[in-house]
PDB file of N, CA, C and O in Angstrom, chain B, residues numbered from 101:
ATOM      1  N   MET B 101      -3.078 -28.932  -6.113  1.00  0.00           N
ATOM      2  CA  MET B 101      -3.761 -28.133  -5.129  1.00  0.00           C
ATOM      3  C   MET B 101      -2.906 -26.906  -4.829  1.00  0.00           C
ATOM      4  O   MET B 101      -1.677 -26.976  -4.841  1.00  0.00           O
ATOM      5  N   GLU B 102      -3.566 -25.788  -4.559  1.00  0.00           N
ATOM      6  CA  GLU B 102      -2.862 -24.554  -4.246  1.00  0.00           C
ATOM      7  C   GLU B 102      -3.314 -24.068  -2.874  1.00  0.00           C
ATOM      8  O   GLU B 102      -4.509 -24.055  -2.578  1.00  0.00           O
ATOM      9  N   VAL B 103      -2.365 -23.670  -2.041  1.00  0.00           N
ATOM     10  CA  VAL B 103      -2.666 -23.154  -0.709  1.00  0.00           C
ATOM     11  C   VAL B 103      -2.107 -21.743  -0.612  1.00  0.00           C
ATOM     12  O   VAL B 103      -0.964 -21.493  -0.993  1.00  0.00           O
ATOM     13  N   VAL B 104      -2.913 -20.824  -0.103  1.00  0.00           N
ATOM     14  CA  VAL B 104      -2.487 -19.440   0.047  1.00  0.00           C
ATOM     15  C   VAL B 104      -2.448 -19.105   1.532  1.00  0.00           C
ATOM     16  O   VAL B 104      -3.430 -19.305   2.247  1.00  0.00           O
ATOM     17  N   LEU B 105      -1.311 -18.596   1.988  1.00  0.00           N
ATOM     18  CA  LEU B 105      -1.159 -18.151   3.376  1.00  0.00           C
ATOM     19  C   LEU B 105      -1.092 -16.627   3.380  1.00  0.00           C
ATOM     20  O   LEU B 105      -0.267 -16.037   2.682  1.00  0.00           O
ATOM     21  N   LYS B 106      -1.953 -15.996   4.160  1.00  0.00           N
ATOM     22  CA  LYS B 106      -1.954 -14.532   4.224  1.00  0.00           C
ATOM     23  C   LYS B 106      -1.540 -14.081   5.611  1.00  0.00           C
ATOM     24  O   LYS B 106      -1.689 -14.803   6.597  1.00  0.00           O
ATOM     25  N   ASN B 107      -1.015 -12.864   5.660  1.00  0.00           N
ATOM     26  CA  ASN B 107      -0.593 -12.245   6.918  1.00  0.00           C
ATOM     27  C   ASN B 107       0.424 -13.109   7.666  1.00  0.00           C
ATOM     28  O   ASN B 107       0.366 -13.229   8.889  1.00  0.00           O
ATOM     29  N   LEU B 108       1.326 -13.691   6.942  1.00  0.00           N
ATOM     30  CA  LEU B 108       2.359 -14.554   7.508  1.00  0.00           C
ATOM     31  C   LEU B 108       3.541 -13.700   7.958  1.00  0.00           C
ATOM     32  O   LEU B 108       4.032 -12.867   7.196  1.00  0.00           O
ATOM     33  N   LYS B 109       3.990 -13.899   9.164  1.00  0.00           N
ATOM     34  CA  LYS B 109       5.141 -13.159   9.687  1.00  0.00           C
ATOM     35  C   LYS B 109       6.405 -13.687   9.034  1.00  0.00           C
ATOM     36  O   LYS B 109       6.493 -14.864   8.683  1.00  0.00           O
ATOM     37  N   LYS B 110       7.390 -12.799   8.874  1.00  0.00           N
ATOM     38  CA  LYS B 110       8.634 -13.191   8.214  1.00  0.00           C
ATOM     39  C   LYS B 110       9.309 -14.360   8.921  1.00  0.00           C
ATOM     40  O   LYS B 110       9.813 -15.273   8.266  1.00  0.00           O
ATOM     41  N   LYS B 111       9.324 -14.339  10.258  1.00  0.00           N
ATOM     42  CA  LYS B 111       9.978 -15.432  10.994  1.00  0.00           C
ATOM     43  C   LYS B 111       9.238 -16.750  10.776  1.00  0.00           C
ATOM     44  O   LYS B 111       9.866 -17.807  10.721  1.00  0.00           O
ATOM     45  N   ASP B 112       7.931 -16.699  10.654  1.00  0.00           N
ATOM     46  CA  ASP B 112       7.147 -17.914  10.417  1.00  0.00           C
ATOM     47  C   ASP B 112       7.309 -18.405   8.981  1.00  0.00           C
ATOM     48  O   ASP B 112       7.223 -19.605   8.721  1.00  0.00           O
ATOM     49  N   PHE B 113       7.542 -17.490   8.058  1.00  0.00           N
ATOM     50  CA  PHE B 113       7.710 -17.879   6.658  1.00  0.00           C
ATOM     51  C   PHE B 113       8.908 -18.801   6.490  1.00  0.00           C
ATOM     52  O   PHE B 113       8.856 -19.763   5.724  1.00  0.00           O
ATOM     53  N   GLU B 114       9.972 -18.507   7.197  1.00  0.00           N
ATOM     54  CA  GLU B 114      11.178 -19.338   7.095  1.00  0.00           C
ATOM     55  C   GLU B 114      10.897 -20.757   7.592  1.00  0.00           C
ATOM     56  O   GLU B 114      11.401 -21.725   7.022  1.00  0.00           O
ATOM     57  N   VAL B 115      10.097 -20.882   8.647  1.00  0.00           N
ATOM     58  CA  VAL B 115       9.757 -22.210   9.180  1.00  0.00           C
ATOM     59  C   VAL B 115       8.899 -22.970   8.173  1.00  0.00           C
ATOM     60  O   VAL B 115       9.148 -24.143   7.894  1.00  0.00           O
ATOM     61  N   ILE B 116       7.894 -22.298   7.635  1.00  0.00           N
ATOM     62  CA  ILE B 116       7.001 -22.919   6.647  1.00  0.00           C
ATOM     63  C   ILE B 116       7.805 -23.314   5.407  1.00  0.00           C
ATOM     64  O   ILE B 116       7.607 -24.389   4.841  1.00  0.00           O
ATOM     65  N   LYS B 117       8.703 -22.437   5.000  1.00  0.00           N
ATOM     66  CA  LYS B 117       9.534 -22.710   3.821  1.00  0.00           C
ATOM     67  C   LYS B 117      10.404 -23.950   4.038  1.00  0.00           C
ATOM     68  O   LYS B 117      10.521 -24.786   3.142  1.00  0.00           O
ATOM     69  N   SER B 118      11.009 -24.075   5.211  1.00  0.00           N
ATOM     70  CA  SER B 118      11.845 -25.247   5.527  1.00  0.00           C
ATOM     71  C   SER B 118      11.012 -26.522   5.540  1.00  0.00           C
ATOM     72  O   SER B 118      11.425 -27.547   4.998  1.00  0.00           O
ATOM     73  N   LEU B 119       9.848 -26.455   6.156  1.00  0.00           N
ATOM     74  CA  LEU B 119       8.962 -27.615   6.218  1.00  0.00           C
ATOM     75  C   LEU B 119       8.516 -28.034   4.812  1.00  0.00           C
ATOM     76  O   LEU B 119       8.532 -29.217   4.471  1.00  0.00           O
ATOM     77  N   ALA B 120       8.122 -27.055   4.012  1.00  0.00           N
ATOM     78  CA  ALA B 120       7.679 -27.365   2.647  1.00  0.00           C
ATOM     79  C   ALA B 120       8.806 -27.985   1.827  1.00  0.00           C
ATOM     80  O   ALA B 120       8.588 -28.923   1.061  1.00  0.00           O
ATOM     81  N   LYS B 121      10.001 -27.453   1.998  1.00  0.00           N
ATOM     82  CA  LYS B 121      11.150 -27.999   1.265  1.00  0.00           C
ATOM     83  C   LYS B 121      11.409 -29.447   1.679  1.00  0.00           C
ATOM     84  O   LYS B 121      11.697 -30.298   0.838  1.00  0.00           O
ATOM     85  N   ALA B 122      11.306 -29.718   2.984  1.00  0.00           N
ATOM     86  CA  ALA B 122      11.531 -31.082   3.490  1.00  0.00           C
ATOM     87  C   ALA B 122      10.481 -32.049   2.949  1.00  0.00           C
ATOM     88  O   ALA B 122      10.765 -33.228   2.737  1.00  0.00           O
ATOM     89  N   LEU B 123       9.274 -31.548   2.728  1.00  0.00           N
ATOM     90  CA  LEU B 123       8.193 -32.398   2.221  1.00  0.00           C
ATOM     91  C   LEU B 123       8.138 -32.427   0.694  1.00  0.00           C
ATOM     92  O   LEU B 123       7.318 -33.136   0.112  1.00  0.00           O
ATOM     93  N   GLY B 124       9.013 -31.656   0.052  1.00  0.00           N
ATOM     94  CA  GLY B 124       9.073 -31.667  -1.407  1.00  0.00           C
ATOM     95  C   GLY B 124       8.047 -30.759  -2.074  1.00  0.00           C
ATOM     96  O   GLY B 124       7.740 -30.928  -3.254  1.00  0.00           O
ATOM     97  N   PHE B 125       7.515 -29.794  -1.322  1.00  0.00           N
ATOM     98  CA  PHE B 125       6.550 -28.857  -1.903  1.00  0.00           C
ATOM     99  C   PHE B 125       7.261 -27.717  -2.600  1.00  0.00           C
ATOM    100  O   PHE B 125       8.415 -27.407  -2.303  1.00  0.00           O
ATOM    101  N   GLU B 126       6.567 -27.111  -3.513  1.00  0.00           N
ATOM    102  CA  GLU B 126       7.088 -25.940  -4.220  1.00  0.00           C
ATOM    103  C   GLU B 126       6.573 -24.682  -3.527  1.00  0.00           C
ATOM    104  O   GLU B 126       5.383 -24.576  -3.230  1.00  0.00           O
ATOM    105  N   ILE B 127       7.466 -23.735  -3.272  1.00  0.00           N
ATOM    106  CA  ILE B 127       7.094 -22.477  -2.604  1.00  0.00           C
ATOM    107  C   ILE B 127       7.177 -21.348  -3.623  1.00  0.00           C
ATOM    108  O   ILE B 127       8.164 -21.215  -4.347  1.00  0.00           O
ATOM    109  N   GLU B 128       6.143 -20.555  -3.666  1.00  0.00           N
ATOM    110  CA  GLU B 128       6.131 -19.376  -4.529  1.00  0.00           C
ATOM    111  C   GLU B 128       5.673 -18.206  -3.673  1.00  0.00           C
ATOM    112  O   GLU B 128       4.547 -18.196  -3.176  1.00  0.00           O
ATOM    113  N   LYS B 129       6.537 -17.232  -3.504  1.00  0.00           N
ATOM    114  CA  LYS B 129       6.224 -16.084  -2.652  1.00  0.00           C
ATOM    115  C   LYS B 129       5.798 -14.910  -3.532  1.00  0.00           C
ATOM    116  O   LYS B 129       6.508 -14.515  -4.456  1.00  0.00           O
ATOM    117  N   LYS B 130       4.633 -14.370  -3.227  1.00  0.00           N
ATOM    118  CA  LYS B 130       4.132 -13.205  -3.951  1.00  0.00           C
ATOM    119  C   LYS B 130       3.804 -12.122  -2.945  1.00  0.00           C
ATOM    120  O   LYS B 130       3.078 -12.354  -1.978  1.00  0.00           O
ATOM    121  N   GLU B 131       4.335 -10.955  -3.175  1.00  0.00           N
ATOM    122  CA  GLU B 131       4.014  -9.814  -2.322  1.00  0.00           C
ATOM    123  C   GLU B 131       2.716  -9.194  -2.827  1.00  0.00           C
ATOM    124  O   GLU B 131       2.480  -9.116  -4.033  1.00  0.00           O
ATOM    125  N   GLU B 132       1.885  -8.758  -1.897  1.00  0.00           N
ATOM    126  CA  GLU B 132       0.643  -8.106  -2.297  1.00  0.00           C
ATOM    127  C   GLU B 132       0.976  -6.769  -2.923  1.00  0.00           C
ATOM    128  O   GLU B 132       1.817  -6.024  -2.422  1.00  0.00           O
ATOM    129  N   GLN B 133       0.314  -6.478  -4.011  1.00  0.00           N
ATOM    130  CA  GLN B 133       0.520  -5.208  -4.671  1.00  0.00           C
ATOM    131  C   GLN B 133      -0.665  -4.304  -4.388  1.00  0.00           C
ATOM    132  O   GLN B 133      -1.810  -4.746  -4.292  1.00  0.00           O
ATOM    133  N   SER B 134      -0.358  -3.045  -4.258  1.00  0.00           N
ATOM    134  CA  SER B 134      -1.411  -2.060  -4.036  1.00  0.00           C
ATOM    135  C   SER B 134      -2.218  -1.913  -5.322  1.00  0.00           C
ATOM    136  O   SER B 134      -1.649  -1.944  -6.413  1.00  0.00           O
ATOM    137  N   PRO B 135      -3.527  -1.754  -5.209  1.00  0.00           N
ATOM    138  CA  PRO B 135      -4.337  -1.560  -6.408  1.00  0.00           C
ATOM    139  C   PRO B 135      -4.189  -0.147  -6.984  1.00  0.00           C
ATOM    140  O   PRO B 135      -4.762   0.161  -8.029  1.00  0.00           O
ATOM    141  N   TYR B 136      -3.418   0.710  -6.300  1.00  0.00           N
ATOM    142  CA  TYR B 136      -3.262   2.092  -6.730  1.00  0.00           C
ATOM    143  C   TYR B 136      -1.978   2.292  -7.514  1.00  0.00           C
ATOM    144  O   TYR B 136      -0.974   1.623  -7.270  1.00  0.00           O
ATOM    145  N   ASN B 137      -2.022   3.208  -8.444  1.00  0.00           N
ATOM    146  CA  ASN B 137      -0.863   3.583  -9.242  1.00  0.00           C
ATOM    147  C   ASN B 137       0.166   4.237  -8.312  1.00  0.00           C
ATOM    148  O   ASN B 137      -0.172   5.194  -7.616  1.00  0.00           O
ATOM    149  N   PRO B 138       1.408   3.751  -8.283  1.00  0.00           N
ATOM    150  CA  PRO B 138       2.422   4.306  -7.377  1.00  0.00           C
ATOM    151  C   PRO B 138       2.677   5.802  -7.600  1.00  0.00           C
ATOM    152  O   PRO B 138       2.961   6.523  -6.644  1.00  0.00           O
ATOM    153  N   GLU B 139       2.580   6.271  -8.830  1.00  0.00           N
ATOM    154  CA  GLU B 139       2.779   7.697  -9.107  1.00  0.00           C
ATOM    155  C   GLU B 139       1.667   8.519  -8.467  1.00  0.00           C
ATOM    156  O   GLU B 139       1.921   9.595  -7.924  1.00  0.00           O
ATOM    157  N   PHE B 140       0.441   8.018  -8.528  1.00  0.00           N
ATOM    158  CA  PHE B 140      -0.701   8.694  -7.928  1.00  0.00           C
ATOM    159  C   PHE B 140      -0.542   8.757  -6.411  1.00  0.00           C
ATOM    160  O   PHE B 140      -0.789   9.798  -5.802  1.00  0.00           O
ATOM    161  N   VAL B 141      -0.135   7.658  -5.807  1.00  0.00           N
ATOM    162  CA  VAL B 141       0.063   7.613  -4.356  1.00  0.00           C
ATOM    163  C   VAL B 141       1.128   8.617  -3.940  1.00  0.00           C
ATOM    164  O   VAL B 141       0.973   9.306  -2.932  1.00  0.00           O
ATOM    165  N   LYS B 142       2.211   8.703  -4.713  1.00  0.00           N
ATOM    166  CA  LYS B 142       3.287   9.649  -4.400  1.00  0.00           C
ATOM    167  C   LYS B 142       2.775  11.083  -4.446  1.00  0.00           C
ATOM    168  O   LYS B 142       3.113  11.887  -3.576  1.00  0.00           O
ATOM    169  N   LYS B 143       1.959  11.416  -5.453  1.00  0.00           N
ATOM    170  CA  LYS B 143       1.403  12.766  -5.555  1.00  0.00           C
ATOM    171  C   LYS B 143       0.548  13.100  -4.345  1.00  0.00           C
ATOM    172  O   LYS B 143       0.643  14.202  -3.804  1.00  0.00           O
ATOM    173  N   ILE B 144      -0.284  12.163  -3.916  1.00  0.00           N
ATOM    174  CA  ILE B 144      -1.153  12.383  -2.765  1.00  0.00           C
ATOM    175  C   ILE B 144      -0.323  12.575  -1.495  1.00  0.00           C
ATOM    176  O   ILE B 144      -0.591  13.486  -0.711  1.00  0.00           O
ATOM    177  N   LEU B 145       0.674  11.728  -1.291  1.00  0.00           N
ATOM    178  CA  LEU B 145       1.518  11.833  -0.098  1.00  0.00           C
ATOM    179  C   LEU B 145       2.331  13.126  -0.094  1.00  0.00           C
ATOM    180  O   LEU B 145       2.515  13.742   0.956  1.00  0.00           O
ATOM    181  N   ASP B 146       2.820  13.539  -1.268  1.00  0.00           N
ATOM    182  CA  ASP B 146       3.557  14.803  -1.370  1.00  0.00           C
ATOM    183  C   ASP B 146       2.640  15.981  -1.050  1.00  0.00           C
ATOM    184  O   ASP B 146       3.043  16.910  -0.350  1.00  0.00           O
ATOM    185  N   ALA B 147       1.410  15.947  -1.559  1.00  0.00           N
ATOM    186  CA  ALA B 147       0.454  17.025  -1.294  1.00  0.00           C
ATOM    187  C   ALA B 147       0.118  17.085   0.191  1.00  0.00           C
ATOM    188  O   ALA B 147       0.014  18.172   0.760  1.00  0.00           O
ATOM    189  N   GLN B 148      -0.051  15.932   0.819  1.00  0.00           N
ATOM    190  CA  GLN B 148      -0.359  15.891   2.252  1.00  0.00           C
ATOM    191  C   GLN B 148       0.795  16.495   3.051  1.00  0.00           C
ATOM    192  O   GLN B 148       0.573  17.229   4.014  1.00  0.00           O
ATOM    193  N   LYS B 149       2.021  16.184   2.649  1.00  0.00           N
ATOM    194  CA  LYS B 149       3.200  16.723   3.330  1.00  0.00           C
ATOM    195  C   LYS B 149       3.244  18.243   3.186  1.00  0.00           C
ATOM    196  O   LYS B 149       3.549  18.949   4.147  1.00  0.00           O
ATOM    197  N   GLU B 150       2.943  18.746   1.992  1.00  0.00           N
ATOM    198  CA  GLU B 150       2.945  20.193   1.771  1.00  0.00           C
ATOM    199  C   GLU B 150       1.905  20.887   2.646  1.00  0.00           C
ATOM    200  O   GLU B 150       2.164  21.965   3.181  1.00  0.00           O
ATOM    201  N   ILE B 151       0.739  20.280   2.795  1.00  0.00           N
ATOM    202  CA  ILE B 151      -0.302  20.866   3.647  1.00  0.00           C
ATOM    203  C   ILE B 151       0.172  20.902   5.097  1.00  0.00           C
ATOM    204  O   ILE B 151      -0.043  21.892   5.796  1.00  0.00           O
ATOM    205  N   GLU B 152       0.811  19.835   5.548  1.00  0.00           N
ATOM    206  CA  GLU B 152       1.327  19.788   6.915  1.00  0.00           C
ATOM    207  C   GLU B 152       2.405  20.840   7.141  1.00  0.00           C
ATOM    208  O   GLU B 152       2.582  21.321   8.260  1.00  0.00           O
ATOM    209  N   GLU B 153       3.126  21.200   6.076  1.00  0.00           N
ATOM    210  CA  GLU B 153       4.175  22.223   6.172  1.00  0.00           C
ATOM    211  C   GLU B 153       3.610  23.631   6.017  1.00  0.00           C
ATOM    212  O   GLU B 153       4.360  24.607   6.043  1.00  0.00           O
ATOM    213  N   GLY B 154       2.302  23.741   5.857  1.00  0.00           N
ATOM    214  CA  GLY B 154       1.668  25.058   5.749  1.00  0.00           C
ATOM    215  C   GLY B 154       1.705  25.655   4.359  1.00  0.00           C
ATOM    216  O   GLY B 154       1.505  26.860   4.211  1.00  0.00           O
ATOM    217  N   LYS B 155       1.951  24.864   3.348  1.00  0.00           N
ATOM    218  CA  LYS B 155       2.041  25.364   1.987  1.00  0.00           C
ATOM    219  C   LYS B 155       0.699  25.336   1.257  1.00  0.00           C
ATOM    220  O   LYS B 155       0.629  25.690   0.080  1.00  0.00           O
ATOM    221  N   GLY B 156      -0.366  24.918   1.945  1.00  0.00           N
ATOM    222  CA  GLY B 156      -1.681  24.835   1.313  1.00  0.00           C
ATOM    223  C   GLY B 156      -2.375  26.185   1.288  1.00  0.00           C
ATOM    224  O   GLY B 156      -1.872  27.153   1.859  1.00  0.00           O
ATOM    225  N   THR B 157      -3.513  26.257   0.637  1.00  0.00           N
ATOM    226  CA  THR B 157      -4.323  27.461   0.575  1.00  0.00           C
ATOM    227  C   THR B 157      -5.651  27.187   1.245  1.00  0.00           C
ATOM    228  O   THR B 157      -6.330  26.212   0.923  1.00  0.00           O
ATOM    229  N   LYS B 158      -6.028  28.066   2.194  1.00  0.00           N
ATOM    230  CA  LYS B 158      -7.309  27.919   2.870  1.00  0.00           C
ATOM    231  C   LYS B 158      -8.361  28.704   2.097  1.00  0.00           C
ATOM    232  O   LYS B 158      -8.119  29.823   1.645  1.00  0.00           O
ATOM    233  N   MET B 159      -9.536  28.092   1.956  1.00  0.00           N
ATOM    234  CA  MET B 159     -10.640  28.743   1.252  1.00  0.00           C
ATOM    235  C   MET B 159     -11.911  28.572   2.072  1.00  0.00           C
ATOM    236  O   MET B 159     -12.103  27.566   2.754  1.00  0.00           O
ATOM    237  N   THR B 160     -12.767  29.571   1.989  1.00  0.00           N
ATOM    238  CA  THR B 160     -14.075  29.453   2.622  1.00  0.00           C
ATOM    239  C   THR B 160     -14.984  28.680   1.680  1.00  0.00           C
ATOM    240  O   THR B 160     -14.656  28.476   0.511  1.00  0.00           O
ATOM    241  N   LEU B 161     -16.129  28.251   2.200  1.00  0.00           N
ATOM    242  CA  LEU B 161     -17.086  27.543   1.349  1.00  0.00           C
ATOM    243  C   LEU B 161     -17.586  28.444   0.224  1.00  0.00           C
ATOM    244  O   LEU B 161     -17.829  27.976  -0.889  1.00  0.00           O
ATOM    245  N   GLU B 162     -17.738  29.727   0.512  1.00  0.00           N
ATOM    246  CA  GLU B 162     -18.192  30.668  -0.515  1.00  0.00           C
ATOM    247  C   GLU B 162     -17.172  30.787  -1.647  1.00  0.00           C
ATOM    248  O   GLU B 162     -17.541  30.807  -2.821  1.00  0.00           O
ATOM    249  N   GLU B 163     -15.893  30.864  -1.293  1.00  0.00           N
ATOM    250  CA  GLU B 163     -14.841  30.937  -2.309  1.00  0.00           C
ATOM    251  C   GLU B 163     -14.804  29.662  -3.142  1.00  0.00           C
ATOM    252  O   GLU B 163     -14.627  29.708  -4.359  1.00  0.00           O
ATOM    253  N   LEU B 164     -14.970  28.543  -2.482  1.00  0.00           N
ATOM    254  CA  LEU B 164     -14.982  27.266  -3.181  1.00  0.00           C
ATOM    255  C   LEU B 164     -16.185  27.169  -4.111  1.00  0.00           C
ATOM    256  O   LEU B 164     -16.068  26.697  -5.242  1.00  0.00           O
ATOM    257  N   ASP B 165     -17.333  27.615  -3.631  1.00  0.00           N
ATOM    258  CA  ASP B 165     -18.547  27.595  -4.436  1.00  0.00           C
ATOM    259  C   ASP B 165     -18.416  28.508  -5.655  1.00  0.00           C
ATOM    260  O   ASP B 165     -18.943  28.201  -6.725  1.00  0.00           O
ATOM    261  N   ALA B 166     -17.722  29.616  -5.494  1.00  0.00           N
ATOM    262  CA  ALA B 166     -17.547  30.563  -6.603  1.00  0.00           C
ATOM    263  C   ALA B 166     -16.712  29.971  -7.732  1.00  0.00           C
ATOM    264  O   ALA B 166     -16.822  30.420  -8.874  1.00  0.00           O
ATOM    265  N   LEU B 167     -15.893  28.991  -7.445  1.00  0.00           N
ATOM    266  CA  LEU B 167     -15.075  28.358  -8.487  1.00  0.00           C
ATOM    267  C   LEU B 167     -15.938  27.599  -9.492  1.00  0.00           C
ATOM    268  O   LEU B 167     -15.533  27.427 -10.641  1.00  0.00           O
ATOM    269  N   TRP B 168     -17.117  27.145  -9.078  1.00  0.00           N
ATOM    270  CA  TRP B 168     -17.978  26.344  -9.926  1.00  0.00           C
ATOM    271  C   TRP B 168     -18.967  27.185 -10.711  1.00  0.00           C
ATOM    272  O   TRP B 168     -19.726  26.644 -11.515  1.00  0.00           O
ATOM    273  N   LYS B 169     -18.979  28.484 -10.503  1.00  0.00           N
ATOM    274  CA  LYS B 169     -19.964  29.341 -11.198  1.00  0.00           C
ATOM    275  C   LYS B 169     -19.338  30.053 -12.356  1.00  0.00           C
ATOM    276  O   LYS B 169     -20.013  30.813 -13.051  1.00  0.00           O
TER     277      LYS B 169
END
């Protein structure tokens, strides 16, 4: 049988781990992984930071529309 515990606090994990060890259970800890590519996330966060620093370019809707023509 497999049991999955989610949203477990670190302090509670130690208690559960001790209890499981005392009962002879096997503990396997897996961290949740983001479904997003870490390089992609970094690019997005860097771009957001640049915009906050005023390094972005403002465009009107007309200018944006002209890019597609």
